Residue, then its C-alpha position, 0 to 999 in steps of 0.5 A: m500500499f502506498s503511504k504518500v499521496l502525489l497530485f497533479g495538476t493542469v495549466h493552459s498557460r497560453t504563453l510562457w514565453d514573454g518574449r524578454n530576456d527571462q523566460f522563467l518568470r511565467a513558469q516561476l510564476i506557476v511553480r509558486q502557485a502549485a507549491c501554493r496548492g500542495l502539487r508535485f507535477v504540472g502539465v502545462t499546454e501552449a508553454r511555446w518554450p523553443g526547441q526541446g530539453q530539461m532545464a531548473i526553474p531558477g529560485t527554485a526546486w522545480q525542473a521543467l520538461y518541455s518540448g516546443g517548436l522553433k517559432r514558438q507556436h506549440g509547445v508543451m511543459l512538465l513542471i516537476d517538484 
């Protein structure tokens, strides 16, 4: 029997790309909201980060796994605590 509950959430972000140098700003906002609700995993639609990969979200212990298009028109992301 499992003794720990893991909470998942989803967000339709419209975009996480803010067009400035700080691409993490909106991801940090989602992470703060997720932490307040006790979530450990958050799926994000329309993240619009270019390319694909894994990054640490600065100032947090969260990791971002993402896959997007070359022109910032598509993309999904999984945020993991």
